[in-house]
N, C-alpha and C positions, 0 to 999 in steps of 0.2 A: 633283928635280921629278917624275921618272917614278915614284918611290916614293910620293909624295904622291898622284898621280893614281890609282895602283893601290889605295892605302888608301881613298880617297874612293869609288872604284867598288865595292870590296868592302863598305864600310859601307852604301852605297846598296842593294846587292843584298840584304844581310842584313835591312835594315829593311823592304824591300818584301816579303820572305818572311814576316816577322812580321805585317805588316798583312793579308796574305791569310789567314793562319792564325787571325786573331782573329775571323773570321766564323763559325767552326765551334764547335758546342757539343755535348758528349757528354751523352746522356741514358740513363736506365735505367728500365724500367717492369716491372710484374708484372701478370699476368692469368691466367685459367684456360685460355685457348686462345692459339695462335699468332696467329690472326686478330685476337683482341681486343687483344693486345699491339701488333701492328703498327698497328691502328687508332688506338691512343693516340699512338703515335709520329707517325703521319701527321697527326693533329689538331694536335700540337705544331708540326710543320713548317708546317702550314697557317696557324697563328696568326702566324708570323713571315714568311710569304710565301716560304718557302724549300723546299728539298728535303732528303731524308734518305737515308742509307745504313745499312742494318742491319750492325752489326759483330759481333754475337754473339747467340746464343739458347740457352737450356738449359731443360730441363723435368724435373720430378720430380712433385710434387703440384701444381705451378703452373708457369707459364712466366715466365722472366726474360729480357728482351730488352734489348740495348743498341744504340744507334745514334748516329750523328753527324749533327746537323742543321746545314745550311749556310744561312744567311740571305742570302747573296749571290745575285744573279740566277743562275738555273739555265742560261741560254743555250740554252733549248729542251729541256733534259732534263726528263723526267717523273719522278715519284716512283718 
């Protein structure tokens, strides 16, 4: 019986982690400037009512920026 309770608890914890992760979406944009690339990401986050976290940026002749957009409520966090 104790093993069954442990298994049920572990399964519930795993499923709850999966559901939290399903709100995040990775995006990638390109632009000629850092500000332009971030503006595109901010607009995408705004469309879904979420917030974003820039996860990477690189530049050569153009800027390539990646971010994670979370459409879950931000709980008072700003972009």
